[in-house]
C-alpha positions as CSV (number, residue, x, y, z in Angstrom):
1,M,41.9,85.2,5.3
2,S,44.1,86.7,2.5
3,K,43.6,86.3,-0.8
4,T,46.9,84.5,-1.8
5,I,46.3,82.0,1.2
6,A,42.6,81.1,-0.3
7,V,44.1,80.9,-3.8
8,E,47.2,78.5,-2.5
9,Q,44.4,76.5,-0.3
10,K,42.5,76.1,-3.2
11,Y,45.7,75.0,-5.5
12,N,46.8,72.6,-2.3
13,K,43.6,70.6,-2.9
14,W,44.9,69.6,-6.7
15,I,48.3,69.5,-5.8
16,V,47.4,66.3,-2.7
17,I,44.4,65.0,-5.6
18,L,47.5,64.9,-8.0
19,S,50.4,63.9,-5.5
20,I,48.1,60.5,-4.9
21,A,46.3,60.2,-8.4
22,I,49.8,60.4,-10.2
23,P,51.6,57.4,-8.6
24,L,48.6,55.3,-9.2
25,V,47.7,55.8,-12.3
26,V,51.0,55.3,-13.3
27,A,51.2,52.2,-11.5
28,A,48.4,50.6,-12.2
29,L,49.1,51.7,-16.1
30,F,52.2,50.0,-15.4
31,G,50.9,46.9,-14.9
32,V,48.9,46.2,-17.8
33,N,49.9,45.0,-21.1
34,L,48.2,45.4,-24.0
35,K,49.2,42.9,-26.2
36,R,48.5,40.4,-23.2
37,L,45.2,41.8,-23.6
38,G,45.1,41.4,-27.0
39,F,45.5,44.1,-28.7
40,D,47.8,45.0,-32.1
41,V,50.6,46.7,-30.8
42,A,53.9,47.6,-31.5
43,P,56.3,47.4,-28.9
44,L,57.2,50.9,-28.7
45,T,61.2,49.5,-27.9
46,F,62.7,53.3,-29.3
47,L,61.3,54.9,-26.3
48,P,63.9,54.3,-23.3
49,P,66.8,56.4,-24.9
50,I,64.0,59.4,-25.7
51,Y,62.9,59.1,-22.6
52,A,66.1,58.5,-20.8
53,S,67.5,61.8,-22.6
54,I,64.4,63.8,-21.3
55,N,65.6,63.6,-18.3
56,G,69.3,63.7,-18.9
57,L,67.4,67.5,-20.5
58,T,65.1,67.9,-17.1
59,A,68.6,67.6,-15.2
60,V,70.4,70.4,-16.9
61,I,67.3,72.9,-17.1
62,L,67.5,72.2,-13.6
63,V,71.1,73.1,-12.6
64,I,70.7,76.3,-15.3
65,A,67.4,77.2,-13.7
66,L,69.4,77.6,-10.9
67,W,72.5,79.5,-12.0
68,A,69.7,81.6,-13.9
69,I,67.9,82.6,-10.5
70,K,70.9,83.1,-8.8
71,N,71.7,85.2,-11.5
72,K,68.5,87.4,-11.1
73,K,67.1,86.2,-14.3
74,I,63.9,85.7,-13.3
75,K,62.0,85.2,-16.9
76,L,64.6,82.8,-17.4
77,H,64.0,81.1,-14.6
78,E,60.7,80.5,-15.4
79,G,60.3,79.7,-18.5
80,L,63.5,76.7,-17.2
81,M,61.0,76.1,-14.4
82,K,58.2,75.5,-16.8
83,T,59.9,73.3,-19.3
84,A,61.4,70.9,-16.9
85,I,57.7,70.5,-15.8
86,L,57.1,69.8,-19.2
87,C,59.8,67.1,-20.0
88,S,58.8,65.4,-16.7
89,V,55.7,65.2,-17.9
90,L,56.7,64.0,-20.9
91,F,59.2,61.3,-19.5
92,L,56.3,60.4,-17.8
93,V,53.9,59.4,-20.5
94,M,56.3,58.1,-22.9
95,Y,57.5,55.7,-19.5
96,V,53.8,54.4,-19.2
97,A,53.3,54.1,-23.2
98,Y,56.4,52.1,-23.4
99,H,55.9,49.5,-20.5
100,M,51.6,49.4,-22.1
101,T,53.1,47.8,-24.9
102,S,56.5,46.0,-24.4
103,D,57.4,43.8,-21.9
104,S,60.0,44.4,-18.9
105,T,63.4,44.5,-18.8
106,K,65.0,42.1,-16.4
107,Y,68.3,43.3,-15.3
108,G,71.5,40.8,-16.2
109,G,74.3,42.3,-14.2
110,E,75.4,40.2,-11.1
111,G,77.9,40.3,-8.1
112,M,77.9,43.9,-6.7
113,I,76.8,45.9,-9.6
114,R,73.8,44.6,-9.3
115,Y,73.3,45.5,-5.8
116,V,74.4,49.1,-6.8
117,Y,71.3,49.0,-9.4
118,Y,68.6,47.8,-7.5
119,F,69.9,51.0,-4.5
120,I,69.9,53.7,-7.7
121,L,66.5,51.9,-9.5
122,I,64.1,51.8,-6.1
123,T,65.7,55.2,-4.7
124,H,64.6,56.7,-8.1
125,I,61.2,55.4,-7.8
126,V,60.9,56.1,-4.5
127,L,62.2,59.6,-5.0
128,S,60.1,60.2,-8.2
129,I,56.7,59.7,-6.1
130,V,57.9,61.7,-3.3
131,V,58.9,64.8,-5.5
132,I,55.4,65.5,-6.9
133,P,53.9,67.1,-4.2
134,F,57.1,69.1,-3.4
135,V,57.6,70.1,-7.6
136,L,53.6,71.2,-7.4
137,I,54.3,72.8,-3.6
138,T,56.9,75.1,-5.2
139,Y,55.7,76.0,-8.3
140,V,52.5,77.5,-6.4
141,R,54.1,79.3,-4.3
142,A,56.2,81.1,-7.0
143,L,52.9,81.1,-8.6
144,T,51.3,83.0,-5.9
145,K,54.3,85.4,-5.5
146,Q,55.4,83.8,-2.3
147,F,58.7,84.5,-2.9
148,D,59.9,83.3,0.2
149,R,58.1,80.3,0.8
150,H,58.5,79.1,-2.7
151,K,62.8,79.7,-1.8
152,K,62.5,77.9,1.3
153,I,60.7,74.5,-0.3
154,A,63.0,75.0,-3.7
155,R,65.9,74.3,-1.3
156,I,64.0,71.0,-1.2
157,T,63.0,70.2,-4.3
158,F,65.6,70.6,-6.0
159,P,68.4,68.4,-5.1
160,I,65.8,65.6,-5.0
161,W,64.4,66.4,-9.0
162,L,67.9,66.5,-9.5
163,Y,68.4,63.6,-8.1
164,V,65.2,61.7,-10.1
165,A,66.0,62.7,-13.2
166,I,70.0,61.6,-13.2
167,S,69.4,58.6,-11.5
168,G,66.3,58.0,-14.3
169,V,69.6,58.6,-16.7
170,V,71.7,56.2,-14.4
171,V,69.4,53.3,-14.7
172,Y,68.8,53.4,-18.0
173,I,72.5,53.0,-18.9
174,M,73.0,50.2,-16.6
175,I,70.0,48.0,-17.7
176,S,70.2,49.4,-21.7
177,P,72.7,46.0,-22.9
178,Y,70.1,43.7,-22.1
179,Y,67.3,45.3,-24.1
180,M,66.0,43.0,-26.7
């Protein structure tokens, strides 16, 4: 077994663990409301526009990173991709913190726009779970210098991740009039 494959297999265990643990932990924490549990916490109602902006920033970073790699600006691409991963982690932390301290906001739109909202929301949630292993595998393949395999999976990862980032902003814009 080559050293590269051995290193990748080590990472693969972590990819599986994180791909399962992250959605489960987020789902569990999403259901925890610290106020209802008796904790005296201020609702973090200022977070939604911040984490929506981080989603928007992630989308911009992903597009610039694609441009960078197509123009052989490898170091720039690498830095941008690390920044995009960091932005996604920051989003997730803020999203969970908001939902642990605030009541969920109900969407108030009616008619066809309601169906559009829920379609975007559901696809956003499902793909945000699906993209986790793709991002991690893509990153590990770059880390282990398997650039042909990295490029192959990045072609799948990029549009999913971009959709998740953009749809997160759209969901925020659509629900923001209903925040209390």
